[in-house]
PyMOL commands that place a pseudoatom at each C-alpha (Angstrom):
pseudoatom trace, name=CA, resn=MET, resi=1, chain=A, elem=C, hetatm=0, pos=[101.983, 113.168, 86.969]
pseudoatom trace, name=CA, resn=LYS, resi=2, chain=A, elem=C, hetatm=0, pos=[98.833, 110.723, 86.909]
pseudoatom trace, name=CA, resn=LYS, resi=3, chain=A, elem=C, hetatm=0, pos=[95.275, 112.193, 87.587]
pseudoatom trace, name=CA, resn=LEU, resi=4, chain=A, elem=C, hetatm=0, pos=[93.698, 109.702, 89.847]
pseudoatom trace, name=CA, resn=TYR, resi=5, chain=A, elem=C, hetatm=0, pos=[96.069, 107.837, 92.936]
pseudoatom trace, name=CA, resn=ILE, resi=6, chain=A, elem=C, hetatm=0, pos=[94.324, 104.971, 94.675]
pseudoatom trace, name=CA, resn=PHE, resi=7, chain=A, elem=C, hetatm=0, pos=[95.543, 104.328, 97.973]
pseudoatom trace, name=CA, resn=ASP, resi=8, chain=A, elem=C, hetatm=0, pos=[95.446, 100.741, 99.853]
pseudoatom trace, name=CA, resn=PHE, resi=9, chain=A, elem=C, hetatm=0, pos=[94.477, 101.771, 103.642]
pseudoatom trace, name=CA, resn=ASP, resi=10, chain=A, elem=C, hetatm=0, pos=[95.804, 99.266, 106.200]
pseudoatom trace, name=CA, resn=GLY, resi=11, chain=A, elem=C, hetatm=0, pos=[99.548, 99.126, 106.028]
pseudoatom trace, name=CA, resn=THR, resi=12, chain=A, elem=C, hetatm=0, pos=[99.899, 102.029, 103.727]
pseudoatom trace, name=CA, resn=LEU, resi=13, chain=A, elem=C, hetatm=0, pos=[98.133, 105.094, 104.864]
pseudoatom trace, name=CA, resn=VAL, resi=14, chain=A, elem=C, hetatm=0, pos=[97.390, 104.126, 108.627]
pseudoatom trace, name=CA, resn=ASP, resi=15, chain=A, elem=C, hetatm=0, pos=[99.095, 101.604, 110.933]
pseudoatom trace, name=CA, resn=THR, resi=16, chain=A, elem=C, hetatm=0, pos=[96.096, 99.614, 112.553]
pseudoatom trace, name=CA, resn=VAL, resi=17, chain=A, elem=C, hetatm=0, pos=[97.350, 96.406, 113.216]
pseudoatom trace, name=CA, resn=ASP, resi=18, chain=A, elem=C, hetatm=0, pos=[98.064, 96.725, 116.971]
pseudoatom trace, name=CA, resn=ASP, resi=19, chain=A, elem=C, hetatm=0, pos=[94.688, 97.741, 117.700]
pseudoatom trace, name=CA, resn=VAL, resi=20, chain=A, elem=C, hetatm=0, pos=[93.178, 95.029, 115.426]
pseudoatom trace, name=CA, resn=VAL, resi=21, chain=A, elem=C, hetatm=0, pos=[95.139, 92.199, 117.147]
pseudoatom trace, name=CA, resn=ILE, resi=22, chain=A, elem=C, hetatm=0, pos=[94.126, 93.362, 120.848]
pseudoatom trace, name=CA, resn=CYS, resi=23, chain=A, elem=C, hetatm=0, pos=[90.546, 93.103, 119.765]
pseudoatom trace, name=CA, resn=LEU, resi=24, chain=A, elem=C, hetatm=0, pos=[90.706, 90.047, 117.473]
pseudoatom trace, name=CA, resn=ASN, resi=25, chain=A, elem=C, hetatm=0, pos=[92.686, 88.157, 120.502]
pseudoatom trace, name=CA, resn=LYS, resi=26, chain=A, elem=C, hetatm=0, pos=[89.644, 89.144, 122.730]
pseudoatom trace, name=CA, resn=ALA, resi=27, chain=A, elem=C, hetatm=0, pos=[87.070, 87.382, 120.401]
pseudoatom trace, name=CA, resn=LEU, resi=28, chain=A, elem=C, hetatm=0, pos=[89.549, 84.275, 120.368]
pseudoatom trace, name=CA, resn=LYS, resi=29, chain=A, elem=C, hetatm=0, pos=[89.677, 83.634, 123.886]
pseudoatom trace, name=CA, resn=ALA, resi=30, chain=A, elem=C, hetatm=0, pos=[85.684, 84.314, 123.917]
pseudoatom trace, name=CA, resn=HIS, resi=31, chain=A, elem=C, hetatm=0, pos=[85.551, 81.189, 121.987]
pseudoatom trace, name=CA, resn=ASP, resi=32, chain=A, elem=C, hetatm=0, pos=[88.348, 79.050, 123.624]
pseudoatom trace, name=CA, resn=PHE, resi=33, chain=A, elem=C, hetatm=0, pos=[90.676, 79.672, 120.376]
pseudoatom trace, name=CA, resn=PRO, resi=34, chain=A, elem=C, hetatm=0, pos=[94.445, 80.444, 120.725]
pseudoatom trace, name=CA, resn=THR, resi=35, chain=A, elem=C, hetatm=0, pos=[95.445, 83.940, 120.437]
pseudoatom trace, name=CA, resn=LEU, resi=36, chain=A, elem=C, hetatm=0, pos=[98.303, 85.519, 118.056]
pseudoatom trace, name=CA, resn=THR, resi=37, chain=A, elem=C, hetatm=0, pos=[100.931, 88.127, 117.957]
pseudoatom trace, name=CA, resn=SER, resi=38, chain=A, elem=C, hetatm=0, pos=[100.768, 91.059, 115.767]
pseudoatom trace, name=CA, resn=SER, resi=39, chain=A, elem=C, hetatm=0, pos=[103.503, 89.303, 113.332]
pseudoatom trace, name=CA, resn=GLU, resi=40, chain=A, elem=C, hetatm=0, pos=[101.572, 86.068, 113.242]
pseudoatom trace, name=CA, resn=TYR, resi=41, chain=A, elem=C, hetatm=0, pos=[98.633, 88.490, 112.462]
pseudoatom trace, name=CA, resn=VAL, resi=42, chain=A, elem=C, hetatm=0, pos=[100.503, 90.171, 109.598]
pseudoatom trace, name=CA, resn=GLU, resi=43, chain=A, elem=C, hetatm=0, pos=[101.724, 86.797, 107.983]
pseudoatom trace, name=CA, resn=ARG, resi=44, chain=A, elem=C, hetatm=0, pos=[97.455, 86.234, 107.279]
pseudoatom trace, name=CA, resn=LEU, resi=45, chain=A, elem=C, hetatm=0, pos=[96.642, 89.581, 106.043]
pseudoatom trace, name=CA, resn=GLY, resi=46, chain=A, elem=C, hetatm=0, pos=[95.448, 90.108, 102.337]
pseudoatom trace, name=CA, resn=GLY, resi=47, chain=A, elem=C, hetatm=0, pos=[91.528, 89.290, 102.105]
pseudoatom trace, name=CA, resn=ASN, resi=48, chain=A, elem=C, hetatm=0, pos=[88.697, 90.319, 103.994]
pseudoatom trace, name=CA, resn=ILE, resi=49, chain=A, elem=C, hetatm=0, pos=[87.781, 89.638, 107.672]
pseudoatom trace, name=CA, resn=ASN, resi=50, chain=A, elem=C, hetatm=0, pos=[86.139, 86.393, 106.678]
pseudoatom trace, name=CA, resn=GLU, resi=51, chain=A, elem=C, hetatm=0, pos=[89.544, 85.106, 104.833]
pseudoatom trace, name=CA, resn=ILE, resi=52, chain=A, elem=C, hetatm=0, pos=[91.615, 86.478, 107.393]
pseudoatom trace, name=CA, resn=VAL, resi=53, chain=A, elem=C, hetatm=0, pos=[89.949, 84.985, 110.413]
pseudoatom trace, name=CA, resn=SER, resi=54, chain=A, elem=C, hetatm=0, pos=[89.819, 81.695, 108.410]
pseudoatom trace, name=CA, resn=LEU, resi=55, chain=A, elem=C, hetatm=0, pos=[93.496, 81.870, 108.166]
pseudoatom trace, name=CA, resn=VAL, resi=56, chain=A, elem=C, hetatm=0, pos=[93.793, 82.610, 111.981]
pseudoatom trace, name=CA, resn=LEU, resi=57, chain=A, elem=C, hetatm=0, pos=[91.724, 79.583, 113.049]
pseudoatom trace, name=CA, resn=LYS, resi=58, chain=A, elem=C, hetatm=0, pos=[93.464, 76.948, 110.994]
pseudoatom trace, name=CA, resn=ASP, resi=59, chain=A, elem=C, hetatm=0, pos=[92.030, 73.604, 111.009]
pseudoatom trace, name=CA, resn=LYS, resi=60, chain=A, elem=C, hetatm=0, pos=[88.924, 75.145, 112.982]
pseudoatom trace, name=CA, resn=ASN, resi=61, chain=A, elem=C, hetatm=0, pos=[87.990, 77.245, 109.937]
pseudoatom trace, name=CA, resn=THR, resi=62, chain=A, elem=C, hetatm=0, pos=[84.488, 76.033, 109.965]
pseudoatom trace, name=CA, resn=PRO, resi=63, chain=A, elem=C, hetatm=0, pos=[81.741, 78.540, 108.618]
pseudoatom trace, name=CA, resn=GLU, resi=64, chain=A, elem=C, hetatm=0, pos=[80.235, 78.247, 112.112]
pseudoatom trace, name=CA, resn=ASN, resi=65, chain=A, elem=C, hetatm=0, pos=[83.633, 78.942, 113.883]
pseudoatom trace, name=CA, resn=ILE, resi=66, chain=A, elem=C, hetatm=0, pos=[84.282, 81.888, 111.609]
pseudoatom trace, name=CA, resn=GLU, resi=67, chain=A, elem=C, hetatm=0, pos=[80.993, 83.801, 111.762]
pseudoatom trace, name=CA, resn=ALA, resi=68, chain=A, elem=C, hetatm=0, pos=[81.314, 83.143, 115.719]
pseudoatom trace, name=CA, resn=VAL, resi=69, chain=A, elem=C, hetatm=0, pos=[84.583, 84.875, 116.144]
pseudoatom trace, name=CA, resn=LYS, resi=70, chain=A, elem=C, hetatm=0, pos=[83.553, 87.636, 113.575]
pseudoatom trace, name=CA, resn=GLU, resi=71, chain=A, elem=C, hetatm=0, pos=[80.277, 88.242, 115.043]
pseudoatom trace, name=CA, resn=THR, resi=72, chain=A, elem=C, hetatm=0, pos=[82.182, 88.784, 118.564]
pseudoatom trace, name=CA, resn=TYR, resi=73, chain=A, elem=C, hetatm=0, pos=[85.175, 90.518, 117.332]
pseudoatom trace, name=CA, resn=ILE, resi=74, chain=A, elem=C, hetatm=0, pos=[83.540, 93.564, 115.252]
pseudoatom trace, name=CA, resn=PRO, resi=75, chain=A, elem=C, hetatm=0, pos=[81.447, 94.994, 118.143]
pseudoatom trace, name=CA, resn=ILE, resi=76, chain=A, elem=C, hetatm=0, pos=[84.665, 94.770, 120.202]
pseudoatom trace, name=CA, resn=TYR, resi=77, chain=A, elem=C, hetatm=0, pos=[86.836, 96.414, 117.593]
pseudoatom trace, name=CA, resn=ASP, resi=78, chain=A, elem=C, hetatm=0, pos=[84.154, 99.104, 116.771]
pseudoatom trace, name=CA, resn=GLU, resi=79, chain=A, elem=C, hetatm=0, pos=[83.933, 100.024, 120.482]
pseudoatom trace, name=CA, resn=SER, resi=80, chain=A, elem=C, hetatm=0, pos=[87.499, 100.151, 121.090]
pseudoatom trace, name=CA, resn=PRO, resi=81, chain=A, elem=C, hetatm=0, pos=[89.360, 103.524, 121.374]
pseudoatom trace, name=CA, resn=LYS, resi=82, chain=A, elem=C, hetatm=0, pos=[91.700, 102.349, 118.645]
pseudoatom trace, name=CA, resn=GLN, resi=83, chain=A, elem=C, hetatm=0, pos=[94.373, 104.522, 120.607]
pseudoatom trace, name=CA, resn=ASN, resi=84, chain=A, elem=C, hetatm=0, pos=[97.137, 102.732, 118.758]
pseudoatom trace, name=CA, resn=SER, resi=85, chain=A, elem=C, hetatm=0, pos=[96.130, 103.050, 115.432]
pseudoatom trace, name=CA, resn=VAL, resi=86, chain=A, elem=C, hetatm=0, pos=[97.712, 106.305, 113.527]
pseudoatom trace, name=CA, resn=PRO, resi=87, chain=A, elem=C, hetatm=0, pos=[98.657, 107.415, 110.190]
pseudoatom trace, name=CA, resn=PHE, resi=88, chain=A, elem=C, hetatm=0, pos=[102.069, 106.498, 109.369]
pseudoatom trace, name=CA, resn=GLU, resi=89, chain=A, elem=C, hetatm=0, pos=[104.431, 109.600, 109.363]
pseudoatom trace, name=CA, resn=GLY, resi=90, chain=A, elem=C, hetatm=0, pos=[104.068, 112.464, 106.757]
pseudoatom trace, name=CA, resn=ILE, resi=91, chain=A, elem=C, hetatm=0, pos=[100.850, 110.741, 105.088]
pseudoatom trace, name=CA, resn=GLY, resi=92, chain=A, elem=C, hetatm=0, pos=[99.015, 113.684, 105.989]
pseudoatom trace, name=CA, resn=ASN, resi=93, chain=A, elem=C, hetatm=0, pos=[101.108, 116.158, 104.237]
pseudoatom trace, name=CA, resn=LEU, resi=94, chain=A, elem=C, hetatm=0, pos=[101.844, 113.864, 101.606]
pseudoatom trace, name=CA, resn=LEU, resi=95, chain=A, elem=C, hetatm=0, pos=[97.996, 113.567, 100.818]
pseudoatom trace, name=CA, resn=GLU, resi=96, chain=A, elem=C, hetatm=0, pos=[97.737, 117.404, 101.223]
pseudoatom trace, name=CA, resn=GLU, resi=97, chain=A, elem=C, hetatm=0, pos=[100.752, 117.953, 98.606]
pseudoatom trace, name=CA, resn=LEU, resi=98, chain=A, elem=C, hetatm=0, pos=[98.525, 115.841, 95.967]
pseudoatom trace, name=CA, resn=GLN, resi=99, chain=A, elem=C, hetatm=0, pos=[95.444, 117.216, 96.803]
pseudoatom trace, name=CA, resn=ASP, resi=100, chain=A, elem=C, hetatm=0, pos=[96.761, 121.124, 96.283]
pseudoatom trace, name=CA, resn=LYS, resi=101, chain=A, elem=C, hetatm=0, pos=[98.258, 119.603, 92.827]
pseudoatom trace, name=CA, resn=ASN, resi=102, chain=A, elem=C, hetatm=0, pos=[94.720, 119.038, 91.739]
pseudoatom trace, name=CA, resn=VAL, resi=103, chain=A, elem=C, hetatm=0, pos=[94.713, 115.335, 91.393]
pseudoatom trace, name=CA, resn=LEU, resi=104, chain=A, elem=C, hetatm=0, pos=[91.860, 113.066, 92.344]
pseudoatom trace, name=CA, resn=LEU, resi=105, chain=A, elem=C, hetatm=0, pos=[92.740, 110.480, 95.753]
pseudoatom trace, name=CA, resn=ALA, resi=106, chain=A, elem=C, hetatm=0, pos=[90.716, 107.458, 96.426]
pseudoatom trace, name=CA, resn=ILE, resi=107, chain=A, elem=C, hetatm=0, pos=[90.945, 104.238, 98.921]
pseudoatom trace, name=CA, resn=ASN, resi=108, chain=A, elem=C, hetatm=0, pos=[90.242, 100.932, 97.922]
pseudoatom trace, name=CA, resn=SER, resi=109, chain=A, elem=C, hetatm=0, pos=[90.526, 98.651, 101.126]
pseudoatom trace, name=CA, resn=ASN, resi=110, chain=A, elem=C, hetatm=0, pos=[89.269, 95.132, 102.135]
pseudoatom trace, name=CA, resn=ARG, resi=111, chain=A, elem=C, hetatm=0, pos=[88.409, 96.790, 105.477]
pseudoatom trace, name=CA, resn=THR, resi=112, chain=A, elem=C, hetatm=0, pos=[85.083, 97.930, 105.449]
pseudoatom trace, name=CA, resn=THR, resi=113, chain=A, elem=C, hetatm=0, pos=[84.148, 101.226, 104.084]
pseudoatom trace, name=CA, resn=ASP, resi=114, chain=A, elem=C, hetatm=0, pos=[82.487, 102.432, 107.494]
pseudoatom trace, name=CA, resn=SER, resi=115, chain=A, elem=C, hetatm=0, pos=[85.497, 101.591, 109.039]
pseudoatom trace, name=CA, resn=ILE, resi=116, chain=A, elem=C, hetatm=0, pos=[88.062, 103.407, 106.871]
pseudoatom trace, name=CA, resn=LYS, resi=117, chain=A, elem=C, hetatm=0, pos=[85.920, 106.678, 107.134]
pseudoatom trace, name=CA, resn=TYR, resi=118, chain=A, elem=C, hetatm=0, pos=[85.956, 106.686, 110.684]
pseudoatom trace, name=CA, resn=PHE, resi=119, chain=A, elem=C, hetatm=0, pos=[89.894, 107.220, 110.509]
pseudoatom trace, name=CA, resn=THR, resi=120, chain=A, elem=C, hetatm=0, pos=[89.836, 109.493, 107.475]
pseudoatom trace, name=CA, resn=ASP, resi=121, chain=A, elem=C, hetatm=0, pos=[87.081, 111.561, 109.830]
pseudoatom trace, name=CA, resn=LYS, resi=122, chain=A, elem=C, hetatm=0, pos=[89.566, 111.300, 112.400]
pseudoatom trace, name=CA, resn=PHE, resi=123, chain=A, elem=C, hetatm=0, pos=[93.053, 111.932, 110.981]
pseudoatom trace, name=CA, resn=LEU, resi=124, chain=A, elem=C, hetatm=0, pos=[92.558, 112.846, 107.392]
pseudoatom trace, name=CA, resn=LYS, resi=125, chain=A, elem=C, hetatm=0, pos=[89.156, 115.161, 107.396]
pseudoatom trace, name=CA, resn=ASP, resi=126, chain=A, elem=C, hetatm=0, pos=[91.070, 117.854, 105.300]
pseudoatom trace, name=CA, resn=ILE, resi=127, chain=A, elem=C, hetatm=0, pos=[91.654, 115.325, 102.476]
pseudoatom trace, name=CA, resn=ASP, resi=128, chain=A, elem=C, hetatm=0, pos=[88.515, 115.189, 99.982]
pseudoatom trace, name=CA, resn=PHE, resi=129, chain=A, elem=C, hetatm=0, pos=[88.637, 111.320, 98.670]
pseudoatom trace, name=CA, resn=LEU, resi=130, chain=A, elem=C, hetatm=0, pos=[86.740, 111.232, 95.490]
pseudoatom trace, name=CA, resn=LEU, resi=131, chain=A, elem=C, hetatm=0, pos=[85.430, 107.582, 96.442]
pseudoatom trace, name=CA, resn=ILE, resi=132, chain=A, elem=C, hetatm=0, pos=[86.322, 105.111, 99.642]
pseudoatom trace, name=CA, resn=GLU, resi=133, chain=A, elem=C, hetatm=0, pos=[85.828, 102.040, 98.238]
pseudoatom trace, name=CA, resn=GLY, resi=134, chain=A, elem=C, hetatm=0, pos=[85.954, 99.356, 101.366]
pseudoatom trace, name=CA, resn=HIS, resi=135, chain=A, elem=C, hetatm=0, pos=[84.752, 95.690, 101.612]
pseudoatom trace, name=CA, resn=ASN, resi=136, chain=A, elem=C, hetatm=0, pos=[81.603, 94.982, 100.205]
pseudoatom trace, name=CA, resn=GLU, resi=137, chain=A, elem=C, hetatm=0, pos=[79.730, 91.576, 100.654]
pseudoatom trace, name=CA, resn=ASN, resi=138, chain=A, elem=C, hetatm=0, pos=[78.103, 91.897, 97.635]
pseudoatom trace, name=CA, resn=TYR, resi=139, chain=A, elem=C, hetatm=0, pos=[81.470, 92.256, 95.209]
pseudoatom trace, name=CA, resn=PRO, resi=140, chain=A, elem=C, hetatm=0, pos=[84.595, 89.886, 95.482]
pseudoatom trace, name=CA, resn=SER, resi=141, chain=A, elem=C, hetatm=0, pos=[87.439, 91.594, 97.584]
pseudoatom trace, name=CA, resn=LYS, resi=142, chain=A, elem=C, hetatm=0, pos=[90.739, 92.350, 96.575]
pseudoatom trace, name=CA, resn=PRO, resi=143, chain=A, elem=C, hetatm=0, pos=[92.466, 91.264, 94.525]
pseudoatom trace, name=CA, resn=SER, resi=144, chain=A, elem=C, hetatm=0, pos=[89.756, 91.691, 92.449]
pseudoatom trace, name=CA, resn=PRO, resi=145, chain=A, elem=C, hetatm=0, pos=[89.862, 94.890, 90.654]
pseudoatom trace, name=CA, resn=ILE, resi=146, chain=A, elem=C, hetatm=0, pos=[86.091, 95.836, 90.871]
pseudoatom trace, name=CA, resn=GLY, resi=147, chain=A, elem=C, hetatm=0, pos=[86.713, 98.313, 93.485]
pseudoatom trace, name=CA, resn=VAL, resi=148, chain=A, elem=C, hetatm=0, pos=[89.376, 100.076, 91.454]
pseudoatom trace, name=CA, resn=ASN, resi=149, chain=A, elem=C, hetatm=0, pos=[87.124, 99.609, 88.387]
pseudoatom trace, name=CA, resn=ARG, resi=150, chain=A, elem=C, hetatm=0, pos=[84.323, 101.641, 90.464]
pseudoatom trace, name=CA, resn=ILE, resi=151, chain=A, elem=C, hetatm=0, pos=[86.948, 104.408, 91.260]
pseudoatom trace, name=CA, resn=LEU, resi=152, chain=A, elem=C, hetatm=0, pos=[88.010, 104.673, 87.928]
pseudoatom trace, name=CA, resn=ASP, resi=153, chain=A, elem=C, hetatm=0, pos=[84.436, 104.994, 86.373]
pseudoatom trace, name=CA, resn=MET, resi=154, chain=A, elem=C, hetatm=0, pos=[83.644, 107.613, 89.097]
pseudoatom trace, name=CA, resn=ALA, resi=155, chain=A, elem=C, hetatm=0, pos=[86.769, 109.655, 88.413]
pseudoatom trace, name=CA, resn=ASN, resi=156, chain=A, elem=C, hetatm=0, pos=[86.328, 109.240, 84.324]
pseudoatom trace, name=CA, resn=VAL, resi=157, chain=A, elem=C, hetatm=0, pos=[89.827, 108.569, 84.033]
pseudoatom trace, name=CA, resn=LYS, resi=158, chain=A, elem=C, hetatm=0, pos=[91.831, 105.773, 81.825]
pseudoatom trace, name=CA, resn=THR, resi=159, chain=A, elem=C, hetatm=0, pos=[93.636, 103.064, 83.704]
pseudoatom trace, name=CA, resn=GLU, resi=160, chain=A, elem=C, hetatm=0, pos=[96.612, 104.211, 82.427]
pseudoatom trace, name=CA, resn=GLU, resi=161, chain=A, elem=C, hetatm=0, pos=[95.940, 107.634, 84.316]
pseudoatom trace, name=CA, resn=ALA, resi=162, chain=A, elem=C, hetatm=0, pos=[95.998, 106.334, 87.311]
pseudoatom trace, name=CA, resn=ILE, resi=163, chain=A, elem=C, hetatm=0, pos=[98.146, 104.619, 89.904]
pseudoatom trace, name=CA, resn=TYR, resi=164, chain=A, elem=C, hetatm=0, pos=[97.841, 102.013, 93.218]
pseudoatom trace, name=CA, resn=ILE, resi=165, chain=A, elem=C, hetatm=0, pos=[99.803, 102.881, 96.172]
pseudoatom trace, name=CA, resn=GLY, resi=166, chain=A, elem=C, hetatm=0, pos=[99.885, 99.745, 98.421]
pseudoatom trace, name=CA, resn=ASP, resi=167, chain=A, elem=C, hetatm=0, pos=[102.299, 97.717, 100.569]
pseudoatom trace, name=CA, resn=SER, resi=168, chain=A, elem=C, hetatm=0, pos=[101.676, 93.911, 99.979]
pseudoatom trace, name=CA, resn=LYS, resi=169, chain=A, elem=C, hetatm=0, pos=[101.444, 91.110, 97.504]
pseudoatom trace, name=CA, resn=THR, resi=170, chain=A, elem=C, hetatm=0, pos=[97.507, 91.748, 97.403]
pseudoatom trace, name=CA, resn=ASP, resi=171, chain=A, elem=C, hetatm=0, pos=[97.933, 95.322, 96.524]
pseudoatom trace, name=CA, resn=ILE, resi=172, chain=A, elem=C, hetatm=0, pos=[100.083, 94.245, 93.240]
pseudoatom trace, name=CA, resn=ALA, resi=173, chain=A, elem=C, hetatm=0, pos=[97.758, 91.606, 92.431]
pseudoatom trace, name=CA, resn=THR, resi=174, chain=A, elem=C, hetatm=0, pos=[94.790, 94.247, 92.648]
pseudoatom trace, name=CA, resn=ALA, resi=175, chain=A, elem=C, hetatm=0, pos=[96.995, 96.632, 90.348]
pseudoatom trace, name=CA, resn=LYS, resi=176, chain=A, elem=C, hetatm=0, pos=[97.707, 93.916, 87.860]
pseudoatom trace, name=CA, resn=ASN, resi=177, chain=A, elem=C, hetatm=0, pos=[94.300, 92.800, 87.429]
pseudoatom trace, name=CA, resn=ALA, resi=178, chain=A, elem=C, hetatm=0, pos=[93.145, 95.830, 87.033]
pseudoatom trace, name=CA, resn=GLY, resi=179, chain=A, elem=C, hetatm=0, pos=[96.277, 96.674, 84.554]
pseudoatom trace, name=CA, resn=MET, resi=180, chain=A, elem=C, hetatm=0, pos=[97.411, 99.520, 86.455]
pseudoatom trace, name=CA, resn=ASP, resi=181, chain=A, elem=C, hetatm=0, pos=[100.757, 100.753, 87.544]
pseudoatom trace, name=CA, resn=CYS, resi=182, chain=A, elem=C, hetatm=0, pos=[101.564, 100.393, 91.047]
pseudoatom trace, name=CA, resn=ILE, resi=183, chain=A, elem=C, hetatm=0, pos=[104.184, 101.470, 93.788]
pseudoatom trace, name=CA, resn=ILE, resi=184, chain=A, elem=C, hetatm=0, pos=[104.418, 99.654, 97.143]
pseudoatom trace, name=CA, resn=VAL, resi=185, chain=A, elem=C, hetatm=0, pos=[105.894, 101.062, 100.410]
pseudoatom trace, name=CA, resn=THR, resi=186, chain=A, elem=C, hetatm=0, pos=[108.128, 98.939, 102.840]
pseudoatom trace, name=CA, resn=TRP, resi=187, chain=A, elem=C, hetatm=0, pos=[106.565, 100.616, 106.167]
pseudoatom trace, name=CA, resn=GLY, resi=188, chain=A, elem=C, hetatm=0, pos=[103.399, 98.439, 106.371]
pseudoatom trace, name=CA, resn=TYR, resi=189, chain=A, elem=C, hetatm=0, pos=[102.596, 94.989, 106.178]
pseudoatom trace, name=CA, resn=GLY, resi=190, chain=A, elem=C, hetatm=0, pos=[104.551, 93.535, 103.254]
pseudoatom trace, name=CA, resn=ASP, resi=191, chain=A, elem=C, hetatm=0, pos=[107.142, 90.838, 102.785]
pseudoatom trace, name=CA, resn=GLU, resi=192, chain=A, elem=C, hetatm=0, pos=[109.969, 90.417, 100.649]
pseudoatom trace, name=CA, resn=LYS, resi=193, chain=A, elem=C, hetatm=0, pos=[108.359, 88.643, 98.125]
pseudoatom trace, name=CA, resn=ALA, resi=194, chain=A, elem=C, hetatm=0, pos=[106.168, 92.007, 97.208]
pseudoatom trace, name=CA, resn=TYR, resi=195, chain=A, elem=C, hetatm=0, pos=[109.296, 94.037, 97.656]
pseudoatom trace, name=CA, resn=ASN, resi=196, chain=A, elem=C, hetatm=0, pos=[111.334, 91.949, 95.153]
pseudoatom trace, name=CA, resn=ASP, resi=197, chain=A, elem=C, hetatm=0, pos=[108.200, 91.521, 92.624]
pseudoatom trace, name=CA, resn=ASP, resi=198, chain=A, elem=C, hetatm=0, pos=[109.092, 92.729, 89.040]
pseudoatom trace, name=CA, resn=TYR, resi=199, chain=A, elem=C, hetatm=0, pos=[105.644, 94.388, 88.676]
pseudoatom trace, name=CA, resn=PRO, resi=200, chain=A, elem=C, hetatm=0, pos=[105.386, 97.653, 90.762]
pseudoatom trace, name=CA, resn=VAL, resi=201, chain=A, elem=C, hetatm=0, pos=[107.272, 100.620, 89.198]
pseudoatom trace, name=CA, resn=ALA, resi=202, chain=A, elem=C, hetatm=0, pos=[108.794, 101.427, 92.599]
pseudoatom trace, name=CA, resn=VAL, resi=203, chain=A, elem=C, hetatm=0, pos=[109.202, 100.288, 96.035]
pseudoatom trace, name=CA, resn=VAL, resi=204, chain=A, elem=C, hetatm=0, pos=[109.923, 103.007, 98.409]
pseudoatom trace, name=CA, resn=ASP, resi=205, chain=A, elem=C, hetatm=0, pos=[111.209, 102.918, 102.298]
pseudoatom trace, name=CA, resn=ASP, resi=206, chain=A, elem=C, hetatm=0, pos=[110.119, 106.360, 103.321]
pseudoatom trace, name=CA, resn=ILE, resi=207, chain=A, elem=C, hetatm=0, pos=[107.626, 109.083, 102.544]
pseudoatom trace, name=CA, resn=SER, resi=208, chain=A, elem=C, hetatm=0, pos=[110.117, 111.203, 100.973]
pseudoatom trace, name=CA, resn=GLN, resi=209, chain=A, elem=C, hetatm=0, pos=[110.627, 108.780, 98.362]
pseudoatom trace, name=CA, resn=LEU, resi=210, chain=A, elem=C, hetatm=0, pos=[107.050, 108.124, 97.767]
pseudoatom trace, name=CA, resn=SER, resi=211, chain=A, elem=C, hetatm=0, pos=[106.651, 111.790, 97.164]
pseudoatom trace, name=CA, resn=ASP, resi=212, chain=A, elem=C, hetatm=0, pos=[109.414, 111.618, 94.646]
pseudoatom trace, name=CA, resn=ALA, resi=213, chain=A, elem=C, hetatm=0, pos=[108.163, 108.495, 93.270]
pseudoatom trace, name=CA, resn=LEU, resi=214, chain=A, elem=C, hetatm=0, pos=[104.566, 109.920, 92.890]
pseudoatom trace, name=CA, resn=ASN, resi=215, chain=A, elem=C, hetatm=0, pos=[105.880, 113.007, 90.868]
pseudoatom trace, name=CA, resn=ILE, resi=216, chain=A, elem=C, hetatm=0, pos=[108.693, 111.901, 88.731]
pseudoatom trace, name=CA, resn=ASN, resi=217, chain=A, elem=C, hetatm=0, pos=[108.404, 112.290, 84.975]
pseudoatom trace, name=CA, resn=TYR, resi=218, chain=A, elem=C, hetatm=0, pos=[108.098, 108.804, 83.659]
pseudoatom trace, name=CA, resn=PHE, resi=219, chain=A, elem=C, hetatm=0, pos=[104.394, 108.836, 84.752]
for i in range(1, 219): cmd.bond("trace and resi %d" % i, "trace and resi %d" % (i + 1))
show_as sticks, trace
zoom trace
């Protein structure tokens, strides 16, 4: 087994997309921009909030428009009940299983750290994450390996002693940039390009496959 397991958040641990789209559409409507479906939003995932809003706005993505939509969206989302956002089936049990094996667990995401902690406090309060490394405007976002490297430094483990678990091509690129093995899950927001990439050591379709992959001997 590895010593350190770094998880992406949205689309890997928690299914968040529907609540994000509901709130983002309210912000878009407030500024008279077209709304979008969940599938259209998923196609634009991968970066931080500024990058996502830029892709959503298409040719209207001026710095002023991006900032206006973002500043409207954030309080709407923060104050929303987020009743549709829940961990994927079996995630809590998997994390408890890993924790019982005394390995280190961490999260690396382009979602803000405070937003991630809202969900971990709500759904995963028994999991002792070494570090939750969310989007920080002072550092580049994924696929930059800066967040991964900060986790590695805190864990005091070598890159080859860790593995990255995500759902998208951004996660593959993050792991590759860090020189780290990765596993891709297919229950999130990825696509066939991610699932057919040669870099991941495994692509898994359900939680039992992920559990097996995280414990097999070739790690």
